N, C-alpha and C positions, 0 to 999 in steps of 0.2 A: 609610300616613301612614308606618309602620316603614320598610315597604320604600323609600320615598322617601330617609329618612334613611341607611339602611343603603348605598344606592347613593351616596349623597353621600361618606360616610367612604370606602365603597371607593373613589370616582373620585379622592378627595384623597389619598388612601394610592399610589395607584399613578402618578398624578401627581407625587409628590413623592420616589418610587423609596423608601417606607420599607418597611420589613420585607418578608416574601414577597408580599405583593399585587403590588409591584413583578415579580415573574417571573407572575404570571398573563397569560394570555390578555385580551383586552378584551371579547370575548363575554361571560366570565364576570364579570368589572366591572361591565358594564352590564348584566344581564340582573334585578337587582333594580328597575330603570327600568322594564323591560318587564314583570316582575310586577305593578308598581305599575297601569300601565297598564291591562293585564288586568284586574286586581281594581276599579279605577274603572270600567270598563265593564262589567263583570258585575254590580256594587253599583247603577247606575243603570238598568241593564236588569230587574234583578230586582225593583226598588222598595226595596231595602234602606236606600240614601240616604233617600229619602222617606220610609219606616215609621219612622226614626231620628228623621228632623224634627219628624215629628208625635207622637211621644213625648217630646221635648225642649219641644214647644209645651204637652202636655197635661199635664207637670209644671209647668212655669211657669205656666200658669192655676190648677192645684190649688193650690198655693204660694201665690198672688195671691189668690185667692177666701179661703183658710183666714187669711194676714195679716188681709184686711179683716174677716173674723169675730171675730177674737182683736181688734183697735182697738175693732168696737163691744160688745165682750162677750157675744157670742151665738156661739161657738166650739163647734162639733156635735161634740168631741169630749171624752168625760168624762160627755155628756147621754144620756140613755137616753130613747126616743122610743117 
């Protein structure tokens, strides 16, 4: 996502003719977009995206379970089993 943002900023600066970016070659200005595509392809291929989604789901499930336990007054934290 950072690469996409960087690409958009560089593209805007090049298009507006602002700063030194206006003198850069187009391939240099567009390279963050290519790197973003490569990153997304690698993330999908390697399972990184799926792993992060599963971690988010697990964290949300654990938070939901803990909040339900607190609401029932049976929180496992602080108790010794």
